[in-house]
N, CA, C and O atoms as a Maestro MAE file, in Angstrom:
{
 s_m_m2io_version
 :::
 2.0.0
}

f_m_ct {
 s_m_title
 :::
 protein
 m_atom[312] {
  # First column is atom index #
  i_m_mmod_type
  r_m_x_coord
  r_m_y_coord
  r_m_z_coord
  i_m_residue_number
  s_m_chain_name
  s_m_pdb_residue_name
  s_m_pdb_atom_name
  i_m_atomic_number
  :::
  1 25 40.549 163.835 98.935 1 A "UNK " " N  " 7
  2 3 39.969 164.386 99.652 1 A "UNK " " CA " 6
  3 2 39.772 163.899 101.410 1 A "UNK " " C  " 6
  4 15 40.048 162.989 102.192 1 A "UNK " " O  " 8
  5 25 39.042 165.332 101.324 2 A "UNK " " N  " 7
  6 3 38.666 165.137 102.905 2 A "UNK " " CA " 6
  7 2 37.143 165.074 103.056 2 A "UNK " " C  " 6
  8 15 36.382 165.218 102.100 2 A "UNK " " O  " 8
  9 25 36.727 164.842 104.362 3 A "UNK " " N  " 7
  10 3 35.577 164.883 105.068 3 A "UNK " " CA " 6
  11 2 34.560 166.153 104.644 3 A "UNK " " C  " 6
  12 15 33.436 166.085 104.146 3 A "UNK " " O  " 8
  13 25 35.337 167.316 105.010 4 A "UNK " " N  " 7
  14 3 35.488 168.550 105.029 4 A "UNK " " CA " 6
  15 2 34.571 168.879 103.041 4 A "UNK " " C  " 6
  16 15 33.506 169.467 102.855 4 A "UNK " " O  " 8
  17 25 35.355 168.343 102.105 5 A "UNK " " N  " 7
  18 3 34.583 168.528 101.031 5 A "UNK " " CA " 6
  19 2 33.968 168.201 99.856 5 A "UNK " " C  " 6
  20 15 33.946 168.535 98.672 5 A "UNK " " O  " 8
  21 25 33.131 166.874 101.156 6 A "UNK " " N  " 7
  22 3 32.174 166.175 100.532 6 A "UNK " " CA " 6
  23 2 30.656 166.033 100.542 6 A "UNK " " C  " 6
  24 15 30.237 165.833 101.682 6 A "UNK " " O  " 8
  25 25 29.594 166.083 99.489 7 A "UNK " " N  " 7
  26 3 28.402 166.537 99.426 7 A "UNK " " CA " 6
  27 2 27.318 165.672 100.255 7 A "UNK " " C  " 6
  28 15 27.592 164.531 100.629 7 A "UNK " " O  " 8
  29 25 26.444 166.099 100.441 8 A "UNK " " N  " 7
  30 3 25.076 166.434 100.917 8 A "UNK " " CA " 6
  31 2 24.855 164.960 100.137 8 A "UNK " " C  " 6
  32 15 24.575 164.748 98.957 8 A "UNK " " O  " 8
  33 25 25.153 163.768 101.548 9 A "UNK " " N  " 7
  34 3 23.897 162.429 100.179 9 A "UNK " " CA " 6
  35 2 24.584 161.547 99.380 9 A "UNK " " C  " 6
  36 15 23.993 160.813 98.588 9 A "UNK " " O  " 8
  37 25 25.887 161.552 99.525 10 A "UNK " " N  " 7
  38 3 26.789 161.004 98.973 10 A "UNK " " CA " 6
  39 2 27.147 160.030 99.823 10 A "UNK " " C  " 6
  40 15 26.709 160.272 100.948 10 A "UNK " " O  " 8
  41 25 27.990 158.650 99.738 11 A "UNK " " N  " 7
  42 3 28.594 157.803 100.672 11 A "UNK " " CA " 6
  43 2 30.051 158.006 100.189 11 A "UNK " " C  " 6
  44 15 30.413 158.433 99.092 11 A "UNK " " O  " 8
  45 25 30.777 157.629 101.188 12 A "UNK " " N  " 7
  46 3 32.290 157.573 101.632 12 A "UNK " " CA " 6
  47 2 32.383 156.894 102.822 12 A "UNK " " C  " 6
  48 15 31.853 156.741 103.923 12 A "UNK " " O  " 8
  49 25 33.957 156.309 101.597 13 A "UNK " " N  " 7
  50 3 35.204 155.521 102.561 13 A "UNK " " CA " 6
  51 2 36.049 155.963 103.971 13 A "UNK " " C  " 6
  52 15 37.171 156.367 103.663 13 A "UNK " " O  " 8
  53 25 35.913 155.980 104.788 14 A "UNK " " N  " 7
  54 3 37.468 156.886 105.401 14 A "UNK " " CA " 6
  55 2 38.860 155.360 104.528 14 A "UNK " " C  " 6
  56 15 39.023 154.187 104.192 14 A "UNK " " O  " 8
  57 25 39.455 156.778 104.643 15 A "UNK " " N  " 7
  58 3 41.256 156.258 104.294 15 A "UNK " " CA " 6
  59 2 41.896 156.499 105.583 15 A "UNK " " C  " 6
  60 15 42.767 155.744 106.015 15 A "UNK " " O  " 8
  61 25 41.436 157.662 106.287 16 A "UNK " " N  " 7
  62 3 42.474 157.917 107.119 16 A "UNK " " CA " 6
  63 2 41.822 159.185 108.061 16 A "UNK " " C  " 6
  64 15 40.982 160.003 107.686 16 A "UNK " " O  " 8
  65 25 42.571 159.076 109.608 17 A "UNK " " N  " 7
  66 3 41.999 160.011 110.249 17 A "UNK " " CA " 6
  67 2 43.492 161.090 110.874 17 A "UNK " " C  " 6
  68 15 44.379 160.778 111.669 17 A "UNK " " O  " 8
  69 25 43.335 161.984 110.360 18 A "UNK " " N  " 7
  70 3 45.048 162.431 110.844 18 A "UNK " " CA " 6
  71 2 44.403 163.891 111.789 18 A "UNK " " C  " 6
  72 15 44.244 165.004 111.290 18 A "UNK " " O  " 8
  73 25 44.147 163.568 113.042 19 A "UNK " " N  " 7
  74 3 43.130 164.810 113.825 19 A "UNK " " CA " 6
  75 2 44.471 164.555 115.324 19 A "UNK " " C  " 6
  76 15 44.851 163.409 115.083 19 A "UNK " " O  " 8
  77 25 45.093 164.924 116.322 20 A "UNK " " N  " 7
  78 3 44.886 165.382 116.956 20 A "UNK " " CA " 6
  79 2 44.681 163.582 118.030 20 A "UNK " " C  " 6
  80 15 43.554 163.092 117.957 20 A "UNK " " O  " 8
  81 25 45.751 162.786 118.902 21 A "UNK " " N  " 7
  82 3 45.752 161.928 118.497 21 A "UNK " " CA " 6
  83 2 44.370 160.888 119.790 21 A "UNK " " C  " 6
  84 15 44.101 159.687 119.780 21 A "UNK " " O  " 8
  85 25 43.563 162.514 121.127 22 A "UNK " " N  " 7
  86 3 43.256 161.906 121.559 22 A "UNK " " CA " 6
  87 2 41.798 162.050 120.655 22 A "UNK " " C  " 6
  88 15 41.090 161.047 120.580 22 A "UNK " " O  " 8
  89 25 41.343 163.378 119.937 23 A "UNK " " N  " 7
  90 3 40.325 162.384 119.247 23 A "UNK " " CA " 6
  91 2 40.228 161.293 117.998 23 A "UNK " " C  " 6
  92 15 39.403 160.813 117.221 23 A "UNK " " O  " 8
  93 25 41.335 161.244 118.267 24 A "UNK " " N  " 7
  94 3 41.363 159.966 116.436 24 A "UNK " " CA " 6
  95 2 41.230 158.944 117.456 24 A "UNK " " C  " 6
  96 15 40.878 157.921 116.869 24 A "UNK " " O  " 8
  97 25 41.357 158.694 118.877 25 A "UNK " " N  " 7
  98 3 40.998 157.230 120.007 25 A "UNK " " CA " 6
  99 2 39.765 157.338 119.860 25 A "UNK " " C  " 6
  100 15 39.191 156.302 119.523 25 A "UNK " " O  " 8
  101 25 38.649 158.984 120.108 26 A "UNK " " N  " 7
  102 3 37.202 158.506 119.961 26 A "UNK " " CA " 6
  103 2 36.100 158.257 119.092 26 A "UNK " " C  " 6
  104 15 34.954 157.812 119.039 26 A "UNK " " O  " 8
  105 25 37.546 159.053 118.075 27 A "UNK " " N  " 7
  106 3 36.409 158.685 116.700 27 A "UNK " " CA " 6
  107 2 36.586 157.376 115.945 27 A "UNK " " C  " 6
  108 15 35.882 156.892 115.060 27 A "UNK " " O  " 8
  109 25 37.634 156.951 116.478 28 A "UNK " " N  " 7
  110 3 38.019 155.420 116.385 28 A "UNK " " CA " 6
  111 2 36.487 153.661 117.465 28 A "UNK " " C  " 6
  112 15 36.187 152.475 117.323 28 A "UNK " " O  " 8
  113 25 36.198 154.712 118.250 29 A "UNK " " N  " 7
  114 3 35.406 154.376 119.565 29 A "UNK " " CA " 6
  115 2 34.091 154.131 118.769 29 A "UNK " " C  " 6
  116 15 33.234 153.249 118.819 29 A "UNK " " O  " 8
  117 25 34.320 155.631 117.763 30 A "UNK " " N  " 7
  118 3 32.616 155.940 117.770 30 A "UNK " " CA " 6
  119 2 32.402 155.198 116.671 30 A "UNK " " C  " 6
  120 15 31.374 155.647 116.164 30 A "UNK " " O  " 8
  121 25 32.814 154.307 116.029 31 A "UNK " " N  " 7
  122 3 33.225 153.424 114.606 31 A "UNK " " CA " 6
  123 2 33.438 154.254 113.037 31 A "UNK " " C  " 6
  124 15 33.046 154.413 111.880 31 A "UNK " " O  " 8
  125 25 34.292 154.565 113.983 32 A "UNK " " N  " 7
  126 3 35.210 156.062 112.365 32 A "UNK " " CA " 6
  127 2 36.823 155.317 112.784 32 A "UNK " " C  " 6
  128 15 37.843 155.529 113.439 32 A "UNK " " O  " 8
  129 25 36.059 154.137 111.708 33 A "UNK " " N  " 7
  130 3 37.860 153.458 110.999 33 A "UNK " " CA " 6
  131 2 38.303 153.388 109.639 33 A "UNK " " C  " 6
  132 15 37.525 153.590 108.707 33 A "UNK " " O  " 8
  133 25 39.418 153.134 109.489 34 A "UNK " " N  " 7
  134 3 39.684 152.999 108.321 34 A "UNK " " CA " 6
  135 2 39.318 151.349 107.620 34 A "UNK " " C  " 6
  136 15 39.522 150.147 107.792 34 A "UNK " " O  " 8
  137 25 38.353 152.750 106.363 35 A "UNK " " N  " 7
  138 3 37.528 151.456 105.335 35 A "UNK " " CA " 6
  139 2 35.821 151.472 105.544 35 A "UNK " " C  " 6
  140 15 35.031 150.735 104.955 35 A "UNK " " O  " 8
  141 25 35.378 152.869 106.885 36 A "UNK " " N  " 7
  142 3 33.952 152.758 107.337 36 A "UNK " " CA " 6
  143 2 33.420 153.459 106.253 36 A "UNK " " C  " 6
  144 15 33.933 154.407 105.658 36 A "UNK " " O  " 8
  145 25 32.286 152.883 106.034 37 A "UNK " " N  " 7
  146 3 31.404 153.402 105.003 37 A "UNK " " CA " 6
  147 2 30.588 154.865 106.021 37 A "UNK " " C  " 6
  148 15 30.242 154.833 107.202 37 A "UNK " " O  " 8
  149 25 30.525 155.570 105.419 38 A "UNK " " N  " 7
  150 3 29.477 156.638 105.661 38 A "UNK " " CA " 6
  151 2 28.962 157.657 105.106 38 A "UNK " " C  " 6
  152 15 29.550 158.125 104.132 38 A "UNK " " O  " 8
  153 25 27.598 158.339 105.624 39 A "UNK " " N  " 7
  154 3 26.996 158.853 104.644 39 A "UNK " " CA " 6
  155 2 27.165 159.995 104.635 39 A "UNK " " C  " 6
  156 15 27.720 160.213 105.711 39 A "UNK " " O  " 8
  157 25 27.039 161.043 104.047 40 A "UNK " " N  " 7
  158 3 27.033 162.351 104.636 40 A "UNK " " CA " 6
  159 2 25.222 162.751 104.396 40 A "UNK " " C  " 6
  160 15 24.824 162.944 103.247 40 A "UNK " " O  " 8
  161 25 24.339 162.833 105.472 41 A "UNK " " N  " 7
  162 3 23.537 163.721 105.437 41 A "UNK " " CA " 6
  163 2 23.326 165.123 105.526 41 A "UNK " " C  " 6
  164 15 22.654 165.649 104.639 41 A "UNK " " O  " 8
  165 25 23.670 165.643 106.214 42 A "UNK " " N  " 7
  166 3 23.049 167.246 105.944 42 A "UNK " " CA " 6
  167 2 24.882 167.900 106.101 42 A "UNK " " C  " 6
  168 15 25.888 167.360 106.560 42 A "UNK " " O  " 8
  169 25 24.646 169.291 105.469 43 A "UNK " " N  " 7
  170 3 25.803 170.378 105.956 43 A "UNK " " CA " 6
  171 2 25.268 171.449 106.664 43 A "UNK " " C  " 6
  172 15 24.435 172.119 106.054 43 A "UNK " " O  " 8
  173 25 25.535 171.763 107.768 44 A "UNK " " N  " 7
  174 3 25.371 173.156 108.336 44 A "UNK " " CA " 6
  175 2 26.202 174.590 108.185 44 A "UNK " " C  " 6
  176 15 27.353 174.749 107.779 44 A "UNK " " O  " 8
  177 25 25.311 175.509 108.611 45 A "UNK " " N  " 7
  178 3 26.580 176.755 108.425 45 A "UNK " " CA " 6
  179 2 27.686 176.849 109.014 45 A "UNK " " C  " 6
  180 15 27.668 176.170 110.040 45 A "UNK " " O  " 8
  181 25 28.731 177.416 108.837 46 A "UNK " " N  " 7
  182 3 29.827 177.064 109.040 46 A "UNK " " CA " 6
  183 2 30.906 176.589 109.165 46 A "UNK " " C  " 6
  184 15 31.935 176.958 109.732 46 A "UNK " " O  " 8
  185 25 30.520 175.429 108.397 47 A "UNK " " N  " 7
  186 3 31.141 173.913 108.232 47 A "UNK " " CA " 6
  187 2 30.781 172.550 108.740 47 A "UNK " " C  " 6
  188 15 31.098 171.440 108.311 47 A "UNK " " O  " 8
  189 25 30.101 172.879 109.675 48 A "UNK " " N  " 7
  190 3 29.772 171.560 110.521 48 A "UNK " " CA " 6
  191 2 28.921 170.488 109.692 48 A "UNK " " C  " 6
  192 15 28.105 170.919 108.878 48 A "UNK " " O  " 8
  193 25 29.077 169.124 109.863 49 A "UNK " " N  " 7
  194 3 28.896 168.009 109.564 49 A "UNK " " CA " 6
  195 2 28.402 167.291 110.169 49 A "UNK " " C  " 6
  196 15 28.792 167.168 111.330 49 A "UNK " " O  " 8
  197 25 26.657 165.981 109.391 50 A "UNK " " N  " 7
  198 3 25.935 165.732 110.307 50 A "UNK " " CA " 6
  199 2 26.170 164.144 109.219 50 A "UNK " " C  " 6
  200 15 26.437 164.362 108.037 50 A "UNK " " O  " 8
  201 25 26.084 163.017 109.565 51 A "UNK " " N  " 7
  202 3 27.418 162.288 108.936 51 A "UNK " " CA " 6
  203 2 26.672 161.013 109.809 51 A "UNK " " C  " 6
  204 15 26.509 161.151 111.022 51 A "UNK " " O  " 8
  205 25 26.157 159.553 108.992 52 A "UNK " " N  " 7
  206 3 25.768 158.955 109.645 52 A "UNK " " CA " 6
  207 2 26.896 157.862 109.680 52 A "UNK " " C  " 6
  208 15 27.841 158.068 108.918 52 A "UNK " " O  " 8
  209 25 26.948 156.294 110.754 53 A "UNK " " N  " 7
  210 3 28.074 156.272 110.571 53 A "UNK " " CA " 6
  211 2 27.606 154.860 111.270 53 A "UNK " " C  " 6
  212 15 27.425 154.687 112.475 53 A "UNK " " O  " 8
  213 25 27.408 153.602 109.905 54 A "UNK " " N  " 7
  214 3 27.012 152.133 111.552 54 A "UNK " " CA " 6
  215 2 25.600 152.544 112.000 54 A "UNK " " C  " 6
  216 15 25.532 152.206 113.181 54 A "UNK " " O  " 8
  217 25 24.761 152.953 111.728 55 A "UNK " " N  " 7
  218 3 22.965 153.405 112.021 55 A "UNK " " CA " 6
  219 2 23.572 154.247 113.223 55 A "UNK " " C  " 6
  220 15 23.283 153.814 114.339 55 A "UNK " " O  " 8
  221 25 24.164 155.091 113.183 56 A "UNK " " N  " 7
  222 3 24.036 156.201 114.564 56 A "UNK " " CA " 6
  223 2 24.429 158.065 113.692 56 A "UNK " " C  " 6
  224 15 25.554 158.286 113.245 56 A "UNK " " O  " 8
  225 25 23.608 158.847 113.640 57 A "UNK " " N  " 7
  226 3 24.311 160.255 113.401 57 A "UNK " " CA " 6
  227 2 25.432 160.819 114.155 57 A "UNK " " C  " 6
  228 15 25.329 160.893 115.379 57 A "UNK " " O  " 8
  229 25 26.251 161.132 113.695 58 A "UNK " " N  " 7
  230 3 27.699 161.967 114.583 58 A "UNK " " CA " 6
  231 2 27.382 163.936 113.642 58 A "UNK " " C  " 6
  232 15 27.173 164.378 112.513 58 A "UNK " " O  " 8
  233 25 27.547 164.451 115.042 59 A "UNK " " N  " 7
  234 3 27.644 165.846 114.260 59 A "UNK " " CA " 6
  235 2 29.645 166.323 114.401 59 A "UNK " " C  " 6
  236 15 30.267 166.185 115.454 59 A "UNK " " O  " 8
  237 25 30.263 166.847 113.116 60 A "UNK " " N  " 7
  238 3 31.333 167.243 113.469 60 A "UNK " " CA " 6
  239 2 31.497 168.441 113.155 60 A "UNK " " C  " 6
  240 15 30.546 168.939 112.552 60 A "UNK " " O  " 8
  241 25 32.465 169.162 113.368 61 A "UNK " " N  " 7
  242 3 32.827 170.850 112.996 61 A "UNK " " CA " 6
  243 2 34.043 170.571 111.732 61 A "UNK " " C  " 6
  244 15 34.393 169.523 111.189 61 A "UNK " " O  " 8
  245 25 34.386 171.656 111.588 62 A "UNK " " N  " 7
  246 3 35.065 171.341 110.482 62 A "UNK " " CA " 6
  247 2 36.116 171.799 110.581 62 A "UNK " " C  " 6
  248 15 36.493 172.521 109.658 62 A "UNK " " O  " 8
  249 25 37.101 171.542 111.852 63 A "UNK " " N  " 7
  250 3 38.449 170.920 112.026 63 A "UNK " " CA " 6
  251 2 38.820 169.502 111.777 63 A "UNK " " C  " 6
  252 15 39.694 168.927 111.128 63 A "UNK " " O  " 8
  253 25 37.272 168.964 112.961 64 A "UNK " " N  " 7
  254 3 37.714 167.582 112.561 64 A "UNK " " CA " 6
  255 2 37.639 167.340 111.020 64 A "UNK " " C  " 6
  256 15 38.561 167.013 110.272 64 A "UNK " " O  " 8
  257 25 36.209 167.597 110.690 65 A "UNK " " N  " 7
  258 3 36.095 167.263 109.155 65 A "UNK " " CA " 6
  259 2 36.826 167.193 108.065 65 A "UNK " " C  " 6
  260 15 36.661 166.676 106.960 65 A "UNK " " O  " 8
  261 25 37.954 168.013 108.741 66 A "UNK " " N  " 7
  262 3 38.716 168.391 107.788 66 A "UNK " " CA " 6
  263 2 40.387 167.937 107.723 66 A "UNK " " C  " 6
  264 15 41.332 168.105 106.952 66 A "UNK " " O  " 8
  265 25 40.061 167.100 109.335 67 A "UNK " " N  " 7
  266 3 41.405 165.683 109.526 67 A "UNK " " CA " 6
  267 2 41.352 164.993 109.282 67 A "UNK " " C  " 6
  268 15 42.233 164.186 109.577 67 A "UNK " " O  " 8
  269 25 39.827 164.481 108.186 68 A "UNK " " N  " 7
  270 3 39.399 162.861 107.917 68 A "UNK " " CA " 6
  271 2 39.560 162.186 106.547 68 A "UNK " " C  " 6
  272 15 38.862 162.561 105.605 68 A "UNK " " O  " 8
  273 25 40.186 161.503 106.452 69 A "UNK " " N  " 7
  274 3 40.563 162.072 104.886 69 A "UNK " " CA " 6
  275 2 39.951 160.761 104.277 69 A "UNK " " C  " 6
  276 15 40.440 159.741 104.763 69 A "UNK " " O  " 8
  277 25 39.046 160.575 103.376 70 A "UNK " " N  " 7
  278 3 38.060 159.913 102.394 70 A "UNK " " CA " 6
  279 2 38.170 159.351 100.610 70 A "UNK " " C  " 6
  280 15 38.924 160.044 99.927 70 A "UNK " " O  " 8
  281 25 37.477 158.183 99.892 71 A "UNK " " N  " 7
  282 3 37.770 158.432 99.358 71 A "UNK " " CA " 6
  283 2 35.290 158.263 98.668 71 A "UNK " " C  " 6
  284 15 34.566 157.377 99.122 71 A "UNK " " O  " 8
  285 25 34.896 159.110 97.875 72 A "UNK " " N  " 7
  286 3 33.892 158.775 97.520 72 A "UNK " " CA " 6
  287 2 33.708 157.055 96.923 72 A "UNK " " C  " 6
  288 15 34.132 156.512 95.903 72 A "UNK " " O  " 8
  289 25 33.015 156.623 97.889 73 A "UNK " " N  " 7
  290 3 32.493 155.185 97.375 73 A "UNK " " CA " 6
  291 2 32.025 154.694 96.072 73 A "UNK " " C  " 6
  292 15 31.285 155.306 95.302 73 A "UNK " " O  " 8
  293 25 32.536 153.517 95.905 74 A "UNK " " N  " 7
  294 3 32.297 153.829 94.293 74 A "UNK " " CA " 6
  295 2 33.431 153.487 93.392 74 A "UNK " " C  " 6
  296 15 33.258 152.706 92.455 74 A "UNK " " O  " 8
  297 25 34.731 154.108 93.664 75 A "UNK " " N  " 7
  298 3 36.031 154.827 93.296 75 A "UNK " " CA " 6
  299 2 36.619 153.046 93.160 75 A "UNK " " C  " 6
  300 15 37.616 153.024 92.438 75 A "UNK " " O  " 8
  301 25 36.382 152.171 93.476 76 A "UNK " " N  " 7
  302 3 37.662 151.296 93.112 76 A "UNK " " CA " 6
  303 2 38.193 150.823 94.258 76 A "UNK " " C  " 6
  304 15 38.714 149.714 94.379 76 A "UNK " " O  " 8
  305 25 38.020 151.995 95.473 77 A "UNK " " N  " 7
  306 3 39.082 151.851 96.650 77 A "UNK " " CA " 6
  307 2 38.544 150.999 97.879 77 A "UNK " " C  " 6
  308 15 37.929 151.640 98.731 77 A "UNK " " O  " 8
  309 25 38.676 149.845 98.046 78 A "UNK " " N  " 7
  310 3 38.387 149.385 99.160 78 A "UNK " " CA " 6
  311 2 39.134 148.685 99.972 78 A "UNK " " C  " 6
  312 15 38.683 148.304 101.053 78 A "UNK " " O  " 8
  :::
 }
 m_bond[311] {
  # First column is bond index #
  i_m_from
  i_m_to
  i_m_order
  :::
  1 1 2 1
  2 2 3 1
  3 3 4 2
  4 3 5 1
  5 5 6 1
  6 6 7 1
  7 7 8 2
  8 7 9 1
  9 9 10 1
  10 10 11 1
  11 11 12 2
  12 11 13 1
  13 13 14 1
  14 14 15 1
  15 15 16 2
  16 15 17 1
  17 17 18 1
  18 18 19 1
  19 19 20 2
  20 19 21 1
  21 21 22 1
  22 22 23 1
  23 23 24 2
  24 23 25 1
  25 25 26 1
  26 26 27 1
  27 27 28 2
  28 27 29 1
  29 29 30 1
  30 30 31 1
  31 31 32 2
  32 31 33 1
  33 33 34 1
  34 34 35 1
  35 35 36 2
  36 35 37 1
  37 37 38 1
  38 38 39 1
  39 39 40 2
  40 39 41 1
  41 41 42 1
  42 42 43 1
  43 43 44 2
  44 43 45 1
  45 45 46 1
  46 46 47 1
  47 47 48 2
  48 47 49 1
  49 49 50 1
  50 50 51 1
  51 51 52 2
  52 51 53 1
  53 53 54 1
  54 54 55 1
  55 55 56 2
  56 55 57 1
  57 57 58 1
  58 58 59 1
  59 59 60 2
  60 59 61 1
  61 61 62 1
  62 62 63 1
  63 63 64 2
  64 63 65 1
  65 65 66 1
  66 66 67 1
  67 67 68 2
  68 67 69 1
  69 69 70 1
  70 70 71 1
  71 71 72 2
  72 71 73 1
  73 73 74 1
  74 74 75 1
  75 75 76 2
  76 75 77 1
  77 77 78 1
  78 78 79 1
  79 79 80 2
  80 79 81 1
  81 81 82 1
  82 82 83 1
  83 83 84 2
  84 83 85 1
  85 85 86 1
  86 86 87 1
  87 87 88 2
  88 87 89 1
  89 89 90 1
  90 90 91 1
  91 91 92 2
  92 91 93 1
  93 93 94 1
  94 94 95 1
  95 95 96 2
  96 95 97 1
  97 97 98 1
  98 98 99 1
  99 99 100 2
  100 99 101 1
  101 101 102 1
  102 102 103 1
  103 103 104 2
  104 103 105 1
  105 105 106 1
  106 106 107 1
  107 107 108 2
  108 107 109 1
  109 109 110 1
  110 110 111 1
  111 111 112 2
  112 111 113 1
  113 113 114 1
  114 114 115 1
  115 115 116 2
  116 115 117 1
  117 117 118 1
  118 118 119 1
  119 119 120 2
  120 119 121 1
  121 121 122 1
  122 122 123 1
  123 123 124 2
  124 123 125 1
  125 125 126 1
  126 126 127 1
  127 127 128 2
  128 127 129 1
  129 129 130 1
  130 130 131 1
  131 131 132 2
  132 131 133 1
  133 133 134 1
  134 134 135 1
  135 135 136 2
  136 135 137 1
  137 137 138 1
  138 138 139 1
  139 139 140 2
  140 139 141 1
  141 141 142 1
  142 142 143 1
  143 143 144 2
  144 143 145 1
  145 145 146 1
  146 146 147 1
  147 147 148 2
  148 147 149 1
  149 149 150 1
  150 150 151 1
  151 151 152 2
  152 151 153 1
  153 153 154 1
  154 154 155 1
  155 155 156 2
  156 155 157 1
  157 157 158 1
  158 158 159 1
  159 159 160 2
  160 159 161 1
  161 161 162 1
  162 162 163 1
  163 163 164 2
  164 163 165 1
  165 165 166 1
  166 166 167 1
  167 167 168 2
  168 167 169 1
  169 169 170 1
  170 170 171 1
  171 171 172 2
  172 171 173 1
  173 173 174 1
  174 174 175 1
  175 175 176 2
  176 175 177 1
  177 177 178 1
  178 178 179 1
  179 179 180 2
  180 179 181 1
  181 181 182 1
  182 182 183 1
  183 183 184 2
  184 183 185 1
  185 185 186 1
  186 186 187 1
  187 187 188 2
  188 187 189 1
  189 189 190 1
  190 190 191 1
  191 191 192 2
  192 191 193 1
  193 193 194 1
  194 194 195 1
  195 195 196 2
  196 195 197 1
  197 197 198 1
  198 198 199 1
  199 199 200 2
  200 199 201 1
  201 201 202 1
  202 202 203 1
  203 203 204 2
  204 203 205 1
  205 205 206 1
  206 206 207 1
  207 207 208 2
  208 207 209 1
  209 209 210 1
  210 210 211 1
  211 211 212 2
  212 211 213 1
  213 213 214 1
  214 214 215 1
  215 215 216 2
  216 215 217 1
  217 217 218 1
  218 218 219 1
  219 219 220 2
  220 219 221 1
  221 221 222 1
  222 222 223 1
  223 223 224 2
  224 223 225 1
  225 225 226 1
  226 226 227 1
  227 227 228 2
  228 227 229 1
  229 229 230 1
  230 230 231 1
  231 231 232 2
  232 231 233 1
  233 233 234 1
  234 234 235 1
  235 235 236 2
  236 235 237 1
  237 237 238 1
  238 238 239 1
  239 239 240 2
  240 239 241 1
  241 241 242 1
  242 242 243 1
  243 243 244 2
  244 243 245 1
  245 245 246 1
  246 246 247 1
  247 247 248 2
  248 247 249 1
  249 249 250 1
  250 250 251 1
  251 251 252 2
  252 251 253 1
  253 253 254 1
  254 254 255 1
  255 255 256 2
  256 255 257 1
  257 257 258 1
  258 258 259 1
  259 259 260 2
  260 259 261 1
  261 261 262 1
  262 262 263 1
  263 263 264 2
  264 263 265 1
  265 265 266 1
  266 266 267 1
  267 267 268 2
  268 267 269 1
  269 269 270 1
  270 270 271 1
  271 271 272 2
  272 271 273 1
  273 273 274 1
  274 274 275 1
  275 275 276 2
  276 275 277 1
  277 277 278 1
  278 278 279 1
  279 279 280 2
  280 279 281 1
  281 281 282 1
  282 282 283 1
  283 283 284 2
  284 283 285 1
  285 285 286 1
  286 286 287 1
  287 287 288 2
  288 287 289 1
  289 289 290 1
  290 290 291 1
  291 291 292 2
  292 291 293 1
  293 293 294 1
  294 294 295 1
  295 295 296 2
  296 295 297 1
  297 297 298 1
  298 298 299 1
  299 299 300 2
  300 299 301 1
  301 301 302 1
  302 302 303 1
  303 303 304 2
  304 303 305 1
  305 305 306 1
  306 306 307 1
  307 307 308 2
  308 307 309 1
  309 309 310 1
  310 310 311 1
  311 311 312 2
  :::
 }
}
């Protein structure tokens, strides 16, 4: 599933980043790497998400969140 399809208040593990290379590098610099656990804090209108990653809150738009593949934490894939 993509980060855009996630639910508020749940934790997810990043499986892959499938956006433009420049955006991918920036997200990785912010700590969004394969295997990183994130928490979805809030969902805004028009598809924007507020997430927490390693103690930092980030806002991501629909385009970026649709290009981040995640699995629900606790599904057994680590």
